[in-house]
mmCIF file of the protein (N, C-alpha, C, O) and its ligand, coordinates in Angstrom:
data_MODEL
# 
_entry.id   MODEL 
# 
loop_
_entity.id 
_entity.type 
_entity.pdbx_number_of_molecules 
1 polymer     1 
2 non-polymer 1 
# 
_entity_poly.entity_id                      1 
_entity_poly.type                           'polypeptide(L)' 
_entity_poly.nstd_linkage                   no 
_entity_poly.nstd_monomer                   no 
_entity_poly.pdbx_seq_one_letter_code       MATQNTSERAIVNCLECGAIVAAEAANDGSFVPIGTEDECTCGSSAFRKFR 
_entity_poly.pdbx_seq_one_letter_code_can   MATQNTSERAIVNCLECGAIVAAEAANDGSFVPIGTEDECTCGSSAFRKFR 
_entity_poly.pdbx_strand_id                 A 
# 
loop_
_entity_poly_seq.entity_id 
_entity_poly_seq.num 
_entity_poly_seq.mon_id 
_entity_poly_seq.hetero 
1 1  MET n 
1 2  ALA n 
1 3  THR n 
1 4  GLN n 
1 5  ASN n 
1 6  THR n 
1 7  SER n 
1 8  GLU n 
1 9  ARG n 
1 10 ALA n 
1 11 ILE n 
1 12 VAL n 
1 13 ASN n 
1 14 CYS n 
1 15 LEU n 
1 16 GLU n 
1 17 CYS n 
1 18 GLY n 
1 19 ALA n 
1 20 ILE n 
1 21 VAL n 
1 22 ALA n 
1 23 ALA n 
1 24 GLU n 
1 25 ALA n 
1 26 ALA n 
1 27 ASN n 
1 28 ASP n 
1 29 GLY n 
1 30 SER n 
1 31 PHE n 
1 32 VAL n 
1 33 PRO n 
1 34 ILE n 
1 35 GLY n 
1 36 THR n 
1 37 GLU n 
1 38 ASP n 
1 39 GLU n 
1 40 CYS n 
1 41 THR n 
1 42 CYS n 
1 43 GLY n 
1 44 SER n 
1 45 SER n 
1 46 ALA n 
1 47 PHE n 
1 48 ARG n 
1 49 LYS n 
1 50 PHE n 
1 51 ARG n 
# 
loop_
_struct_asym.id 
_struct_asym.entity_id 
A 1 
B 2 
# 
loop_
_chem_comp.id 
_chem_comp.type 
_chem_comp.mon_nstd_flag 
ALA 'L-peptide linking' y 
ARG 'L-peptide linking' y 
ASN 'L-peptide linking' y 
ASP 'L-peptide linking' y 
CYS 'L-peptide linking' y 
GLN 'L-peptide linking' y 
GLU 'L-peptide linking' y 
GLY 'peptide linking'   y 
ILE 'L-peptide linking' y 
LEU 'L-peptide linking' y 
LYS 'L-peptide linking' y 
MET 'L-peptide linking' y 
PHE 'L-peptide linking' y 
PRO 'L-peptide linking' y 
SER 'L-peptide linking' y 
THR 'L-peptide linking' y 
VAL 'L-peptide linking' y 
ZN  non-polymer         . 
# 
_pdbx_entity_nonpoly.entity_id   2 
_pdbx_entity_nonpoly.name        ? 
_pdbx_entity_nonpoly.comp_id     ZN 
# 
_pdbx_nonpoly_scheme.asym_id         B 
_pdbx_nonpoly_scheme.entity_id       2 
_pdbx_nonpoly_scheme.mon_id          ZN 
_pdbx_nonpoly_scheme.ndb_seq_num     1 
_pdbx_nonpoly_scheme.pdb_seq_num     101 
_pdbx_nonpoly_scheme.auth_seq_num    101 
_pdbx_nonpoly_scheme.pdb_mon_id      ZN 
_pdbx_nonpoly_scheme.auth_mon_id     ZN 
_pdbx_nonpoly_scheme.pdb_strand_id   A 
_pdbx_nonpoly_scheme.pdb_ins_code    . 
# 
loop_
_atom_site.group_PDB 
_atom_site.id 
_atom_site.type_symbol 
_atom_site.label_atom_id 
_atom_site.label_alt_id 
_atom_site.label_comp_id 
_atom_site.label_asym_id 
_atom_site.label_entity_id 
_atom_site.label_seq_id 
_atom_site.pdbx_PDB_ins_code 
_atom_site.Cartn_x 
_atom_site.Cartn_y 
_atom_site.Cartn_z 
_atom_site.occupancy 
_atom_site.B_iso_or_equiv 
_atom_site.pdbx_formal_charge 
_atom_site.auth_seq_id 
_atom_site.auth_comp_id 
_atom_site.auth_asym_id 
_atom_site.auth_atom_id 
_atom_site.pdbx_PDB_model_num 
ATOM   1   N  N  . MET A 1 1  ? 67.758  126.858 104.362 1.00 0.00 ? 1   MET A N  1 
ATOM   2   C  CA . MET A 1 1  ? 68.370  125.278 104.781 1.00 0.00 ? 1   MET A CA 1 
ATOM   3   C  C  . MET A 1 1  ? 69.635  125.549 105.316 1.00 0.00 ? 1   MET A C  1 
ATOM   4   O  O  . MET A 1 1  ? 70.226  126.611 105.118 1.00 0.00 ? 1   MET A O  1 
ATOM   5   N  N  . ALA A 1 2  ? 70.134  124.484 106.090 1.00 0.00 ? 2   ALA A N  1 
ATOM   6   C  CA . ALA A 1 2  ? 71.161  124.630 106.763 1.00 0.00 ? 2   ALA A CA 1 
ATOM   7   C  C  . ALA A 1 2  ? 72.201  123.698 105.935 1.00 0.00 ? 2   ALA A C  1 
ATOM   8   O  O  . ALA A 1 2  ? 72.925  122.897 106.526 1.00 0.00 ? 2   ALA A O  1 
ATOM   9   N  N  . THR A 1 3  ? 72.222  123.837 104.717 1.00 0.00 ? 3   THR A N  1 
ATOM   10  C  CA . THR A 1 3  ? 73.070  122.928 104.044 1.00 0.00 ? 3   THR A CA 1 
ATOM   11  C  C  . THR A 1 3  ? 74.384  123.583 103.531 1.00 0.00 ? 3   THR A C  1 
ATOM   12  O  O  . THR A 1 3  ? 75.240  122.890 102.981 1.00 0.00 ? 3   THR A O  1 
ATOM   13  N  N  . GLN A 1 4  ? 74.534  124.859 103.704 1.00 0.00 ? 4   GLN A N  1 
ATOM   14  C  CA . GLN A 1 4  ? 75.713  125.665 103.283 1.00 0.00 ? 4   GLN A CA 1 
ATOM   15  C  C  . GLN A 1 4  ? 76.932  125.119 103.910 1.00 0.00 ? 4   GLN A C  1 
ATOM   16  O  O  . GLN A 1 4  ? 77.094  124.812 105.091 1.00 0.00 ? 4   GLN A O  1 
ATOM   17  N  N  . ASN A 1 5  ? 77.742  125.050 102.952 1.00 0.00 ? 5   ASN A N  1 
ATOM   18  C  CA . ASN A 1 5  ? 78.931  124.566 103.406 1.00 0.00 ? 5   ASN A CA 1 
ATOM   19  C  C  . ASN A 1 5  ? 79.940  125.690 103.602 1.00 0.00 ? 5   ASN A C  1 
ATOM   20  O  O  . ASN A 1 5  ? 80.457  126.163 102.590 1.00 0.00 ? 5   ASN A O  1 
ATOM   21  N  N  . THR A 1 6  ? 80.298  126.202 104.892 1.00 0.00 ? 6   THR A N  1 
ATOM   22  C  CA . THR A 1 6  ? 81.179  127.269 105.080 1.00 0.00 ? 6   THR A CA 1 
ATOM   23  C  C  . THR A 1 6  ? 82.675  126.642 105.627 1.00 0.00 ? 6   THR A C  1 
ATOM   24  O  O  . THR A 1 6  ? 83.478  127.422 106.140 1.00 0.00 ? 6   THR A O  1 
ATOM   25  N  N  . SER A 1 7  ? 82.945  125.453 105.514 1.00 0.00 ? 7   SER A N  1 
ATOM   26  C  CA . SER A 1 7  ? 84.149  124.999 106.020 1.00 0.00 ? 7   SER A CA 1 
ATOM   27  C  C  . SER A 1 7  ? 85.162  125.715 105.163 1.00 0.00 ? 7   SER A C  1 
ATOM   28  O  O  . SER A 1 7  ? 84.999  125.917 103.959 1.00 0.00 ? 7   SER A O  1 
ATOM   29  N  N  . GLU A 1 8  ? 86.342  126.129 105.939 1.00 0.00 ? 8   GLU A N  1 
ATOM   30  C  CA . GLU A 1 8  ? 87.329  126.629 105.188 1.00 0.00 ? 8   GLU A CA 1 
ATOM   31  C  C  . GLU A 1 8  ? 88.278  125.595 104.875 1.00 0.00 ? 8   GLU A C  1 
ATOM   32  O  O  . GLU A 1 8  ? 88.621  124.756 105.708 1.00 0.00 ? 8   GLU A O  1 
ATOM   33  N  N  . ARG A 1 9  ? 88.820  125.642 103.398 1.00 0.00 ? 9   ARG A N  1 
ATOM   34  C  CA . ARG A 1 9  ? 89.768  124.775 103.140 1.00 0.00 ? 9   ARG A CA 1 
ATOM   35  C  C  . ARG A 1 9  ? 91.143  125.463 103.174 1.00 0.00 ? 9   ARG A C  1 
ATOM   36  O  O  . ARG A 1 9  ? 91.418  126.656 103.053 1.00 0.00 ? 9   ARG A O  1 
ATOM   37  N  N  . ALA A 1 10 ? 91.920  124.410 103.369 1.00 0.00 ? 10  ALA A N  1 
ATOM   38  C  CA . ALA A 1 10 ? 93.488  125.134 103.615 1.00 0.00 ? 10  ALA A CA 1 
ATOM   39  C  C  . ALA A 1 10 ? 94.504  124.001 103.175 1.00 0.00 ? 10  ALA A C  1 
ATOM   40  O  O  . ALA A 1 10 ? 94.179  122.821 103.052 1.00 0.00 ? 10  ALA A O  1 
ATOM   41  N  N  . ILE A 1 11 ? 95.690  124.470 102.968 1.00 0.00 ? 11  ILE A N  1 
ATOM   42  C  CA . ILE A 1 11 ? 96.779  123.440 102.969 1.00 0.00 ? 11  ILE A CA 1 
ATOM   43  C  C  . ILE A 1 11 ? 97.415  123.529 104.363 1.00 0.00 ? 11  ILE A C  1 
ATOM   44  O  O  . ILE A 1 11 ? 97.759  124.574 104.915 1.00 0.00 ? 11  ILE A O  1 
ATOM   45  N  N  . VAL A 1 12 ? 97.516  122.356 104.825 1.00 0.00 ? 12  VAL A N  1 
ATOM   46  C  CA . VAL A 1 12 ? 98.184  122.167 106.198 1.00 0.00 ? 12  VAL A CA 1 
ATOM   47  C  C  . VAL A 1 12 ? 99.309  121.221 106.123 1.00 0.00 ? 12  VAL A C  1 
ATOM   48  O  O  . VAL A 1 12 ? 99.438  120.505 105.130 1.00 0.00 ? 12  VAL A O  1 
ATOM   49  N  N  . ASN A 1 13 ? 100.134 121.173 107.115 1.00 0.00 ? 13  ASN A N  1 
ATOM   50  C  CA . ASN A 1 13 ? 101.184 120.157 107.164 1.00 0.00 ? 13  ASN A CA 1 
ATOM   51  C  C  . ASN A 1 13 ? 101.105 119.427 108.475 1.00 0.00 ? 13  ASN A C  1 
ATOM   52  O  O  . ASN A 1 13 ? 100.721 119.965 109.514 1.00 0.00 ? 13  ASN A O  1 
ATOM   53  N  N  . CYS A 1 14 ? 101.473 118.219 108.379 1.00 0.00 ? 14  CYS A N  1 
ATOM   54  C  CA . CYS A 1 14 ? 101.511 117.377 109.508 1.00 0.00 ? 14  CYS A CA 1 
ATOM   55  C  C  . CYS A 1 14 ? 102.683 117.796 110.708 1.00 0.00 ? 14  CYS A C  1 
ATOM   56  O  O  . CYS A 1 14 ? 103.822 118.050 110.318 1.00 0.00 ? 14  CYS A O  1 
ATOM   57  N  N  . LEU A 1 15 ? 102.424 117.846 111.892 1.00 0.00 ? 15  LEU A N  1 
ATOM   58  C  CA . LEU A 1 15 ? 103.299 118.315 112.772 1.00 0.00 ? 15  LEU A CA 1 
ATOM   59  C  C  . LEU A 1 15 ? 104.279 117.165 113.203 1.00 0.00 ? 15  LEU A C  1 
ATOM   60  O  O  . LEU A 1 15 ? 105.252 117.297 113.945 1.00 0.00 ? 15  LEU A O  1 
ATOM   61  N  N  . GLU A 1 16 ? 103.894 116.151 112.672 1.00 0.00 ? 16  GLU A N  1 
ATOM   62  C  CA . GLU A 1 16 ? 104.918 114.870 113.113 1.00 0.00 ? 16  GLU A CA 1 
ATOM   63  C  C  . GLU A 1 16 ? 105.822 114.672 111.939 1.00 0.00 ? 16  GLU A C  1 
ATOM   64  O  O  . GLU A 1 16 ? 107.030 114.829 112.117 1.00 0.00 ? 16  GLU A O  1 
ATOM   65  N  N  . CYS A 1 17 ? 105.366 114.344 110.755 1.00 0.00 ? 17  CYS A N  1 
ATOM   66  C  CA . CYS A 1 17 ? 106.056 114.088 109.611 1.00 0.00 ? 17  CYS A CA 1 
ATOM   67  C  C  . CYS A 1 17 ? 106.211 115.024 108.736 1.00 0.00 ? 17  CYS A C  1 
ATOM   68  O  O  . CYS A 1 17 ? 107.105 114.862 107.906 1.00 0.00 ? 17  CYS A O  1 
ATOM   69  N  N  . GLY A 1 18 ? 105.413 116.209 108.686 1.00 0.00 ? 18  GLY A N  1 
ATOM   70  C  CA . GLY A 1 18 ? 105.696 117.223 107.756 1.00 0.00 ? 18  GLY A CA 1 
ATOM   71  C  C  . GLY A 1 18 ? 104.872 117.159 106.356 1.00 0.00 ? 18  GLY A C  1 
ATOM   72  O  O  . GLY A 1 18 ? 104.922 118.031 105.488 1.00 0.00 ? 18  GLY A O  1 
ATOM   73  N  N  . ALA A 1 19 ? 104.134 116.010 106.300 1.00 0.00 ? 19  ALA A N  1 
ATOM   74  C  CA . ALA A 1 19 ? 103.524 115.712 105.005 1.00 0.00 ? 19  ALA A CA 1 
ATOM   75  C  C  . ALA A 1 19 ? 102.485 117.128 104.829 1.00 0.00 ? 19  ALA A C  1 
ATOM   76  O  O  . ALA A 1 19 ? 101.980 117.774 105.747 1.00 0.00 ? 19  ALA A O  1 
ATOM   77  N  N  . ILE A 1 20 ? 102.381 117.321 103.632 1.00 0.00 ? 20  ILE A N  1 
ATOM   78  C  CA . ILE A 1 20 ? 101.465 118.523 103.197 1.00 0.00 ? 20  ILE A CA 1 
ATOM   79  C  C  . ILE A 1 20 ? 100.165 117.970 102.634 1.00 0.00 ? 20  ILE A C  1 
ATOM   80  O  O  . ILE A 1 20 ? 100.164 117.329 101.583 1.00 0.00 ? 20  ILE A O  1 
ATOM   81  N  N  . VAL A 1 21 ? 99.143  118.198 103.274 1.00 0.00 ? 21  VAL A N  1 
ATOM   82  C  CA . VAL A 1 21 ? 97.822  117.775 102.774 1.00 0.00 ? 21  VAL A CA 1 
ATOM   83  C  C  . VAL A 1 21 ? 96.643  118.765 102.674 1.00 0.00 ? 21  VAL A C  1 
ATOM   84  O  O  . VAL A 1 21 ? 96.590  119.647 103.532 1.00 0.00 ? 21  VAL A O  1 
ATOM   85  N  N  . ALA A 1 22 ? 95.804  118.721 101.832 1.00 0.00 ? 22  ALA A N  1 
ATOM   86  C  CA . ALA A 1 22 ? 94.589  119.461 101.813 1.00 0.00 ? 22  ALA A CA 1 
ATOM   87  C  C  . ALA A 1 22 ? 93.693  119.132 102.958 1.00 0.00 ? 22  ALA A C  1 
ATOM   88  O  O  . ALA A 1 22 ? 93.491  117.930 103.134 1.00 0.00 ? 22  ALA A O  1 
ATOM   89  N  N  . ALA A 1 23 ? 93.103  119.996 103.789 1.00 0.00 ? 23  ALA A N  1 
ATOM   90  C  CA . ALA A 1 23 ? 92.427  119.997 104.791 1.00 0.00 ? 23  ALA A CA 1 
ATOM   91  C  C  . ALA A 1 23 ? 91.256  120.881 104.974 1.00 0.00 ? 23  ALA A C  1 
ATOM   92  O  O  . ALA A 1 23 ? 91.247  121.972 104.405 1.00 0.00 ? 23  ALA A O  1 
ATOM   93  N  N  . GLU A 1 24 ? 90.301  120.520 105.693 1.00 0.00 ? 24  GLU A N  1 
ATOM   94  C  CA . GLU A 1 24 ? 89.287  121.426 105.944 1.00 0.00 ? 24  GLU A CA 1 
ATOM   95  C  C  . GLU A 1 24 ? 89.133  121.860 107.413 1.00 0.00 ? 24  GLU A C  1 
ATOM   96  O  O  . GLU A 1 24 ? 89.197  121.018 108.309 1.00 0.00 ? 24  GLU A O  1 
ATOM   97  N  N  . ALA A 1 25 ? 88.929  123.168 107.669 1.00 0.00 ? 25  ALA A N  1 
ATOM   98  C  CA . ALA A 1 25 ? 88.859  123.549 108.964 1.00 0.00 ? 25  ALA A CA 1 
ATOM   99  C  C  . ALA A 1 25 ? 87.608  122.998 109.649 1.00 0.00 ? 25  ALA A C  1 
ATOM   100 O  O  . ALA A 1 25 ? 86.517  123.123 109.093 1.00 0.00 ? 25  ALA A O  1 
ATOM   101 N  N  . ALA A 1 26 ? 87.746  122.279 111.054 1.00 0.00 ? 26  ALA A N  1 
ATOM   102 C  CA . ALA A 1 26 ? 86.644  121.908 111.710 1.00 0.00 ? 26  ALA A CA 1 
ATOM   103 C  C  . ALA A 1 26 ? 86.053  123.092 112.607 1.00 0.00 ? 26  ALA A C  1 
ATOM   104 O  O  . ALA A 1 26 ? 86.532  124.218 112.738 1.00 0.00 ? 26  ALA A O  1 
ATOM   105 N  N  . ASN A 1 27 ? 85.074  122.649 113.103 1.00 0.00 ? 27  ASN A N  1 
ATOM   106 C  CA . ASN A 1 27 ? 84.256  123.567 113.954 1.00 0.00 ? 27  ASN A CA 1 
ATOM   107 C  C  . ASN A 1 27 ? 85.029  124.043 115.242 1.00 0.00 ? 27  ASN A C  1 
ATOM   108 O  O  . ASN A 1 27 ? 84.696  125.082 115.811 1.00 0.00 ? 27  ASN A O  1 
ATOM   109 N  N  . ASP A 1 28 ? 86.148  123.201 115.722 1.00 0.00 ? 28  ASP A N  1 
ATOM   110 C  CA . ASP A 1 28 ? 86.807  123.524 116.888 1.00 0.00 ? 28  ASP A CA 1 
ATOM   111 C  C  . ASP A 1 28 ? 88.200  124.217 116.498 1.00 0.00 ? 28  ASP A C  1 
ATOM   112 O  O  . ASP A 1 28 ? 89.097  124.318 117.335 1.00 0.00 ? 28  ASP A O  1 
ATOM   113 N  N  . GLY A 1 29 ? 88.335  124.686 115.196 1.00 0.00 ? 29  GLY A N  1 
ATOM   114 C  CA . GLY A 1 29 ? 89.576  125.231 114.791 1.00 0.00 ? 29  GLY A CA 1 
ATOM   115 C  C  . GLY A 1 29 ? 90.734  124.212 114.350 1.00 0.00 ? 29  GLY A C  1 
ATOM   116 O  O  . GLY A 1 29 ? 91.771  124.598 113.810 1.00 0.00 ? 29  GLY A O  1 
ATOM   117 N  N  . SER A 1 30 ? 90.468  122.977 114.614 1.00 0.00 ? 30  SER A N  1 
ATOM   118 C  CA . SER A 1 30 ? 91.406  122.133 113.966 1.00 0.00 ? 30  SER A CA 1 
ATOM   119 C  C  . SER A 1 30 ? 91.269  121.909 112.555 1.00 0.00 ? 30  SER A C  1 
ATOM   120 O  O  . SER A 1 30 ? 90.389  122.471 111.903 1.00 0.00 ? 30  SER A O  1 
ATOM   121 N  N  . PHE A 1 31 ? 92.242  120.976 111.967 1.00 0.00 ? 31  PHE A N  1 
ATOM   122 C  CA . PHE A 1 31 ? 92.065  120.698 110.624 1.00 0.00 ? 31  PHE A CA 1 
ATOM   123 C  C  . PHE A 1 31 ? 91.913  119.306 110.258 1.00 0.00 ? 31  PHE A C  1 
ATOM   124 O  O  . PHE A 1 31 ? 92.683  118.466 110.725 1.00 0.00 ? 31  PHE A O  1 
ATOM   125 N  N  . VAL A 1 32 ? 91.035  119.012 109.506 1.00 0.00 ? 32  VAL A N  1 
ATOM   126 C  CA . VAL A 1 32 ? 90.949  117.513 109.099 1.00 0.00 ? 32  VAL A CA 1 
ATOM   127 C  C  . VAL A 1 32 ? 91.281  117.190 107.697 1.00 0.00 ? 32  VAL A C  1 
ATOM   128 O  O  . VAL A 1 32 ? 90.644  117.687 106.768 1.00 0.00 ? 32  VAL A O  1 
ATOM   129 N  N  . PRO A 1 33 ? 92.227  116.400 107.526 1.00 0.00 ? 33  PRO A N  1 
ATOM   130 C  CA . PRO A 1 33 ? 92.594  116.022 106.036 1.00 0.00 ? 33  PRO A CA 1 
ATOM   131 C  C  . PRO A 1 33 ? 91.298  115.685 105.130 1.00 0.00 ? 33  PRO A C  1 
ATOM   132 O  O  . PRO A 1 33 ? 90.310  115.105 105.579 1.00 0.00 ? 33  PRO A O  1 
ATOM   133 N  N  . ILE A 1 34 ? 91.433  116.127 103.787 1.00 0.00 ? 34  ILE A N  1 
ATOM   134 C  CA . ILE A 1 34 ? 90.314  115.809 103.018 1.00 0.00 ? 34  ILE A CA 1 
ATOM   135 C  C  . ILE A 1 34 ? 90.917  114.529 102.152 1.00 0.00 ? 34  ILE A C  1 
ATOM   136 O  O  . ILE A 1 34 ? 92.054  114.472 101.684 1.00 0.00 ? 34  ILE A O  1 
ATOM   137 N  N  . GLY A 1 35 ? 89.893  113.523 102.050 1.00 0.00 ? 35  GLY A N  1 
ATOM   138 C  CA . GLY A 1 35 ? 90.061  112.390 101.239 1.00 0.00 ? 35  GLY A CA 1 
ATOM   139 C  C  . GLY A 1 35 ? 90.927  111.346 101.957 1.00 0.00 ? 35  GLY A C  1 
ATOM   140 O  O  . GLY A 1 35 ? 91.507  110.406 101.413 1.00 0.00 ? 35  GLY A O  1 
ATOM   141 N  N  . THR A 1 36 ? 90.927  111.637 103.189 1.00 0.00 ? 36  THR A N  1 
ATOM   142 C  CA . THR A 1 36 ? 91.776  110.395 103.879 1.00 0.00 ? 36  THR A CA 1 
ATOM   143 C  C  . THR A 1 36 ? 90.908  109.998 105.182 1.00 0.00 ? 36  THR A C  1 
ATOM   144 O  O  . THR A 1 36 ? 89.704  110.247 105.247 1.00 0.00 ? 36  THR A O  1 
ATOM   145 N  N  . GLU A 1 37 ? 91.585  109.394 106.150 1.00 0.00 ? 37  GLU A N  1 
ATOM   146 C  CA . GLU A 1 37 ? 91.176  109.233 107.431 1.00 0.00 ? 37  GLU A CA 1 
ATOM   147 C  C  . GLU A 1 37 ? 91.278  110.517 108.178 1.00 0.00 ? 37  GLU A C  1 
ATOM   148 O  O  . GLU A 1 37 ? 91.752  111.448 107.526 1.00 0.00 ? 37  GLU A O  1 
ATOM   149 N  N  . ASP A 1 38 ? 90.925  110.768 109.432 1.00 0.00 ? 38  ASP A N  1 
ATOM   150 C  CA . ASP A 1 38 ? 90.811  111.935 110.078 1.00 0.00 ? 38  ASP A CA 1 
ATOM   151 C  C  . ASP A 1 38 ? 92.505  112.189 110.584 1.00 0.00 ? 38  ASP A C  1 
ATOM   152 O  O  . ASP A 1 38 ? 92.855  113.098 111.337 1.00 0.00 ? 38  ASP A O  1 
ATOM   153 N  N  . GLU A 1 39 ? 93.219  111.388 110.109 1.00 0.00 ? 39  GLU A N  1 
ATOM   154 C  CA . GLU A 1 39 ? 94.577  111.646 110.599 1.00 0.00 ? 39  GLU A CA 1 
ATOM   155 C  C  . GLU A 1 39 ? 95.475  111.627 109.365 1.00 0.00 ? 39  GLU A C  1 
ATOM   156 O  O  . GLU A 1 39 ? 95.104  111.417 108.210 1.00 0.00 ? 39  GLU A O  1 
ATOM   157 N  N  . CYS A 1 40 ? 96.775  111.891 109.812 1.00 0.00 ? 40  CYS A N  1 
ATOM   158 C  CA . CYS A 1 40 ? 97.821  111.657 108.588 1.00 0.00 ? 40  CYS A CA 1 
ATOM   159 C  C  . CYS A 1 40 ? 98.094  110.227 108.440 1.00 0.00 ? 40  CYS A C  1 
ATOM   160 O  O  . CYS A 1 40 ? 97.658  109.458 109.296 1.00 0.00 ? 40  CYS A O  1 
ATOM   161 N  N  . THR A 1 41 ? 98.746  109.802 107.479 1.00 0.00 ? 41  THR A N  1 
ATOM   162 C  CA . THR A 1 41 ? 99.222  108.493 107.070 1.00 0.00 ? 41  THR A CA 1 
ATOM   163 C  C  . THR A 1 41 ? 100.029 108.145 108.194 1.00 0.00 ? 41  THR A C  1 
ATOM   164 O  O  . THR A 1 41 ? 99.903  106.981 108.575 1.00 0.00 ? 41  THR A O  1 
ATOM   165 N  N  . CYS A 1 42 ? 100.871 108.912 108.853 1.00 0.00 ? 42  CYS A N  1 
ATOM   166 C  CA . CYS A 1 42 ? 101.959 108.617 110.061 1.00 0.00 ? 42  CYS A CA 1 
ATOM   167 C  C  . CYS A 1 42 ? 100.981 108.473 111.351 1.00 0.00 ? 42  CYS A C  1 
ATOM   168 O  O  . CYS A 1 42 ? 101.568 108.196 112.397 1.00 0.00 ? 42  CYS A O  1 
ATOM   169 N  N  . GLY A 1 43 ? 99.695  108.611 111.415 1.00 0.00 ? 43  GLY A N  1 
ATOM   170 C  CA . GLY A 1 43 ? 99.083  108.271 112.559 1.00 0.00 ? 43  GLY A CA 1 
ATOM   171 C  C  . GLY A 1 43 ? 98.782  109.656 113.617 1.00 0.00 ? 43  GLY A C  1 
ATOM   172 O  O  . GLY A 1 43 ? 98.169  109.538 114.678 1.00 0.00 ? 43  GLY A O  1 
ATOM   173 N  N  . SER A 1 44 ? 99.306  110.894 113.132 1.00 0.00 ? 44  SER A N  1 
ATOM   174 C  CA . SER A 1 44 ? 99.185  112.115 113.750 1.00 0.00 ? 44  SER A CA 1 
ATOM   175 C  C  . SER A 1 44 ? 97.759  112.770 113.290 1.00 0.00 ? 44  SER A C  1 
ATOM   176 O  O  . SER A 1 44 ? 97.241  112.626 112.183 1.00 0.00 ? 44  SER A O  1 
ATOM   177 N  N  . SER A 1 45 ? 97.352  113.361 114.156 1.00 0.00 ? 45  SER A N  1 
ATOM   178 C  CA . SER A 1 45 ? 96.127  114.257 113.975 1.00 0.00 ? 45  SER A CA 1 
ATOM   179 C  C  . SER A 1 45 ? 96.238  115.600 114.137 1.00 0.00 ? 45  SER A C  1 
ATOM   180 O  O  . SER A 1 45 ? 95.267  116.353 114.076 1.00 0.00 ? 45  SER A O  1 
ATOM   181 N  N  . ALA A 1 46 ? 97.571  116.023 114.379 1.00 0.00 ? 46  ALA A N  1 
ATOM   182 C  CA . ALA A 1 46 ? 97.894  117.450 114.566 1.00 0.00 ? 46  ALA A CA 1 
ATOM   183 C  C  . ALA A 1 46 ? 98.494  118.072 113.283 1.00 0.00 ? 46  ALA A C  1 
ATOM   184 O  O  . ALA A 1 46 ? 99.535  117.696 112.743 1.00 0.00 ? 46  ALA A O  1 
ATOM   185 N  N  . PHE A 1 47 ? 97.772  118.976 112.913 1.00 0.00 ? 47  PHE A N  1 
ATOM   186 C  CA . PHE A 1 47 ? 98.250  119.759 111.558 1.00 0.00 ? 47  PHE A CA 1 
ATOM   187 C  C  . PHE A 1 47 ? 98.398  121.151 111.866 1.00 0.00 ? 47  PHE A C  1 
ATOM   188 O  O  . PHE A 1 47 ? 97.815  121.649 112.828 1.00 0.00 ? 47  PHE A O  1 
ATOM   189 N  N  . ARG A 1 48 ? 99.207  121.860 111.042 1.00 0.00 ? 48  ARG A N  1 
ATOM   190 C  CA . ARG A 1 48 ? 99.346  123.163 111.205 1.00 0.00 ? 48  ARG A CA 1 
ATOM   191 C  C  . ARG A 1 48 ? 99.085  123.967 109.735 1.00 0.00 ? 48  ARG A C  1 
ATOM   192 O  O  . ARG A 1 48 ? 99.439  123.529 108.640 1.00 0.00 ? 48  ARG A O  1 
ATOM   193 N  N  . LYS A 1 49 ? 98.486  125.059 109.938 1.00 0.00 ? 49  LYS A N  1 
ATOM   194 C  CA . LYS A 1 49 ? 98.048  125.755 108.636 1.00 0.00 ? 49  LYS A CA 1 
ATOM   195 C  C  . LYS A 1 49 ? 99.515  126.053 107.887 1.00 0.00 ? 49  LYS A C  1 
ATOM   196 O  O  . LYS A 1 49 ? 100.466 126.532 108.505 1.00 0.00 ? 49  LYS A O  1 
ATOM   197 N  N  . PHE A 1 50 ? 99.563  125.706 106.494 1.00 0.00 ? 50  PHE A N  1 
ATOM   198 C  CA . PHE A 1 50 ? 100.544 125.675 105.892 1.00 0.00 ? 50  PHE A CA 1 
ATOM   199 C  C  . PHE A 1 50 ? 100.770 127.186 105.043 1.00 0.00 ? 50  PHE A C  1 
ATOM   200 O  O  . PHE A 1 50 ? 101.838 127.790 104.938 1.00 0.00 ? 50  PHE A O  1 
ATOM   201 N  N  . ARG A 1 51 ? 99.464  127.582 104.493 1.00 0.00 ? 51  ARG A N  1 
ATOM   202 C  CA . ARG A 1 51 ? 99.254  128.726 103.816 1.00 0.00 ? 51  ARG A CA 1 
ATOM   203 C  C  . ARG A 1 51 ? 97.899  129.264 103.792 1.00 0.00 ? 51  ARG A C  1 
ATOM   204 O  O  . ARG A 1 51 ? 97.659  130.308 103.186 1.00 0.00 ? 51  ARG A O  1 
HETATM 205 ZN ZN . ZN  B 2 .  ? 102.273 112.854 109.437 1.00 0.00 2 101 ZN  A ZN 1 
# 
């Protein structure tokens, strides 16, 4: 079955406001915050891997 979850989880921080959030790696290599909308509370959707 194609139900296996291979998404990498990481701690990332927002490039705009610096907020640190838990995220999941998307197929295109970007990160999507977990438990929120697809973007930071500041409205940015650019994240950098924190660790
Ligand atoms: Zn932000």
